[in-house]
C-alpha positions in Angstrom: 0.3 0.1 -0.6 1.1 3.3 -0.5 1.7 5.8 1.9 0.6 9.7 2.2 4.3 10.7 2.4 4.7 8.6 -1.3 2.2 10.5 -2.6 3.1 13.5 -1.7 7.4 13.1 -3.6 5.1 11.7 -6.7 3.5 14.8 -6.9 6.8 17.0 -6.4 8.0 14.6 -9.1 5.6 15.2 -11.6 5.5 18.5 -10.6 8.6 19.5 -11.6 7.9 16.9 -14.5 4.8 19.1 -15.4 7.3 22.7 -14.9 10.5 21.7 -16.8 6.9 20.9 -20.1 5.7 24.4 -19.9 8.5 26.1 -20.5 10.1 23.8 -23.4 5.7 24.6 -24.5 6.7 28.3 -24.1 10.4 28.7 -26.0 9.1 26.4 -28.3 6.1 29.2 -28.0 8.6 32.1 -28.4 10.5 29.9 -31.7 7.0 29.7 -33.9 6.2 33.1 -33.2 9.5 35.0 -34.0 9.8 32.8 -37.0 6.6 34.3 -38.5 7.4 37.6 -37.3 10.8 37.4 -39.7 8.9 36.0 -42.2 6.3 38.4 -42.9 8.1 41.5 -41.2 6.1 42.0 -38.4 6.4 44.4 -35.0 5.5 44.6 -31.3 3.6 47.1 -33.3 1.7 45.2 -35.6 0.9 43.3 -33.3 -1.4 45.8 -31.4 0.4 44.9 -28.2 1.5 47.6 -27.5 -1.2 50.5 -26.0 -0.6 53.9 -24.2 -1.6 54.4 -20.7 -3.8 56.9 -20.4 -3.4 59.0 -17.9 -6.1 61.2 -16.7 -5.1 64.8 -14.8 -6.4 65.1 -12.0 -10.2 67.6 -11.2 -10.1 70.7 -9.7 -12.6 71.2 -7.3 -16.4 72.6 -8.0 -16.4 75.7 -6.2 -19.4 76.0 -3.2 -22.4 77.7 -4.6 -24.7 78.2 -2.1 -24.2 78.2 2.1 -26.7 78.1 5.4 -25.0 81.2 6.9 -26.5 79.8 10.1 -24.5 76.8 10.4 -22.0 76.9 7.8 -23.1 73.8 5.2 -22.5 74.1 1.5 -23.6 72.9 -1.1 -21.9 72.6 -5.2 -24.9 73.0 -6.6 -24.0 69.6 -8.0 -26.1 65.5 -6.7 -29.1 65.5 -4.9 -29.6 68.2 -2.8 -28.8 68.7 0.7 -31.7 67.7 3.7 -31.1 71.5 5.3 -31.9 73.3 1.3 -34.9 70.9 1.4 -38.6 72.9 0.7 -36.7 76.4 0.9 -34.9 78.8 -1.9 -32.1 78.2 -3.1 -32.1 81.6 -4.5 -32.2 81.8 -0.9 -28.9 81.2 -0.4 -26.9 81.5 -2.9 -23.3 82.8 -2.2 -22.8 86.2 -4.2 
C-alpha cells in the first residue's frame, strides 16, 4: 500500500516534470512566433500589443454655490440637494 509521503513525493516529481514541459513548450512557441514575425516583417506594434496608458488629469474641486450662514453648511449645486435646503428657496442661500 502506498503511503501519504510516497504520494507527496510523486506529486512533487510530477509538478517538476510539468513545469519543465511547460517551459519547453513556451520556448518552442516563442521560436514559432519569432519565425513568423521575421517571415512577414512584423513588429510588436503590428500585433497591437503595445497600448498607451491613458493618464487622467486630477479634476479641480467644484466651487461652492450655496451656503447656510446659520450652520455653515455648503453645497456645490451638483447632485442631490442636501436636507438643510429642502423646502427652502435655493436663491436665498446662493453665494454672491
